[in-house]
C-alpha positions in Angstrom: -23.3 11.9 -14.0 -21.5 9.8 -16.4 -17.5 9.9 -15.2 -14.9 11.5 -16.7 -11.1 10.8 -15.4 -10.0 14.3 -16.8 -12.8 16.2 -15.4 -12.3 14.9 -12.0 -8.4 15.0 -11.5 -8.1 18.8 -13.0 -7.3 20.2 -9.8 -4.4 18.0 -9.5 -3.0 20.1 -12.1 0.1 21.9 -10.8 1.0 19.3 -8.8 1.6 17.5 -11.3 1.5 18.4 -15.3 -1.2 17.0 -17.5 2.3 14.4 -19.0 2.8 12.7 -15.3 -1.6 13.2 -15.2 -1.2 10.8 -17.8 1.2 8.5 -16.8 0.1 8.4 -13.6 -3.0 6.6 -15.3 -0.7 4.2 -16.3 0.7 2.7 -12.9 -0.1 -0.1 -11.2 0.7 -0.3 -7.4 0.9 -3.0 -5.2 -0.5 -2.5 -1.8 -0.9 -4.8 1.0 -2.3 -3.4 4.2 -5.5 -1.0 4.1 -5.7 -0.5 7.6 -4.6 2.7 8.8 -1.3 3.2 6.7 -2.7 1.8 3.4 -5.9 2.8 3.8 -5.1 6.5 2.7 -2.2 5.7 0.4 -4.9 3.9 -1.6 -8.0 6.9 -0.8 -4.9 9.2 -1.5 -3.7 7.8 -4.5 -7.5 7.1 -5.8 -7.4 10.8 -5.7 -4.5 11.8 -7.3 -5.6 9.8 -10.3 -4.1 6.4 -10.2 -6.0 3.7 -11.9 -4.4 0.4 -11.6 -3.8 -1.4 -8.4 -3.6 -5.1 -6.3 -4.1 -4.7 -2.9 -4.0 -7.2 0.0 -5.7 -7.1 3.9 -6.9 -10.7 5.8 -7.9 -8.1 7.8 -11.9 -6.8 9.1 -13.2 -2.9 9.8 -13.6 -2.8 14.0 -14.9 -0.2 15.8 -11.3 0.9 17.7 -10.3 0.9 13.4 -12.4 3.9 14.1 -9.1 7.2 15.5 -7.1 6.2 12.4 -8.5 4.2 9.4 -10.2 5.6 6.3 -12.2 2.8 5.6 -13.4 1.8 10.1 -17.3 3.5 10.5 -20.5 1.9 11.7 -21.0 0.5 8.5 -17.9 -1.1 8.0 -18.1 -3.2 10.8 -16.8 -6.9 10.4 -16.5 -6.7 6.3 -13.6 -7.0 5.3 -11.0 -4.1 4.7 -10.1 -5.5 1.0 -13.8 -4.5 -0.2 -14.7 -1.2 2.0 -11.7 0.1 0.0 -12.8 -0.8 -3.1 -15.6 -0.1 -2.5 -14.1 4.1 -2.3 -11.9 3.6 -4.2 -14.7 3.0 -7.5 -16.9 5.6 -6.0 -13.8 8.6 -6.4 -12.8 6.6 -9.5 -15.2 4.0 -11.0 -12.3 2.7 -13.6 -10.1 0.9 -10.8 -8.6 -2.3 -12.0 -8.4 -4.0 -9.3 -6.3 -7.2 -8.3 -8.1 -8.3 -5.5 -6.2 -10.9 -2.4 -8.6 -10.9 0.0 -5.8 -13.3 2.1 -3.9 -11.4 2.2 0.3 -10.9 0.8 1.3 -14.3 2.5 4.9 -16.5 0.3 2.5 -18.8 -1.9 0.9 -15.4 -3.3 3.5 -12.9 -3.4 5.3 -13.2 -6.9 0.9 -12.9 -8.4 0.9 -9.6 -6.2 3.5 -8.2 -7.1 3.3 -9.4 -11.1 3.4 -6.3 -13.3 3.5 -3.0 -10.9 5.8 -0.2 -11.7 6.4 0.1 -6.8 4.8 -1.4 -4.0 4.7 0.5 -1.5 4.2 -1.1 1.9 0.9 -1.0 3.9 1.4 -4.4 6.3 1.0 -3.8 10.2 4.9 -3.1 12.6 4.4 -6.4 13.5 3.8 -8.5 9.9 7.6 -8.4 10.0 7.9 -11.4 8.3 6.0 -11.1 5.7 6.8 -7.7 5.2 10.3 -8.8 4.7 9.8 -11.4 2.3 7.4 -8.6 0.2 10.8 -6.6 0.5 12.6 -9.7 -1.1 11.9 -10.7 -3.9 10.3 -6.9 -4.9 14.4 -5.9 -4.4 14.6 -9.2 -6.5 12.1 -8.7 -8.6 13.7 -4.8 -9.2 10.6 -3.0 -8.5 10.5 -0.1 -6.3 9.5 -0.2 -2.4 8.3 2.0 -0.2 7.5 2.4 4.0 6.4 5.2 5.2 4.6 5.0 8.6 3.6 7.3 11.4 5.4 7.9 14.4 3.9 9.9 16.9 2.8 13.2 14.6 6.0 12.7 12.0 6.2 9.9 9.6 9.2 7.5 8.7 9.5 7.0 4.9 12.1 4.7 3.2 12.5 4.5 -0.2 14.0 1.5 -1.4 15.3 1.6 -5.1 16.0 -1.4 -7.9 20.7 -1.7 -7.6 20.7 0.1 -3.9 20.7 -1.2 -0.8 18.1 -3.5 0.4 15.4 -3.6 3.0 16.7 -6.4 4.8 21.1 -4.8 4.8 18.9 -1.3 5.3 17.1 -3.5 8.6 19.2 -6.6 9.4 16.2 -7.8 10.1 17.2 -11.5 9.0 19.8 -11.5 11.0 17.8 -13.0 14.1 14.6 -14.9 13.8 13.7 -13.4 17.3 10.9 -11.3 16.9 11.3 -8.7 19.4 15.2 -8.0 18.4 13.3 -8.0 14.7 10.4 -5.2 15.9 13.5 -3.4 17.1 15.6 -3.8 14.3 12.9 -1.8 12.8 12.0 0.3 14.9 15.1 2.1 15.8 15.9 1.8 11.1 
């Protein structure tokens, strides 16, 4: 069967209008972390019709990921999350354009990871606070909106950091300490 973008995502109309659906095709999203949070974000965005991504994850799927991670299956155990999730995205939309960062997002590649993106979406593990600080700081410096949305119990926390608005560091204050336990507490409270 030949893939037809308009037909595949036609039932999004109503959630978005035709002009917005066309705009969705043009936007590039940087997403770091493809586990429990990031994997769901990726699949949801691909199903909305987003096509352009910069994806970063260095981890592999394990059986203990089954309860919460979109790509965790018997056949994916031991496979790199980024490879599994890219294949899932391509199975939904073979037209996706993905820049892959299989070493994860690191201080050395943050500029490339955020190159030409319209928004950064945080899917990093809770305890990856140092790299999270660095990515949010670089996104703020580049004028890129940045979003963190994570599950908390049966709810979720959603924080948007917009260019010229309050920065991630101003909100959480993580740069005020080097103590990883205090950083985790500040992030959780925030």
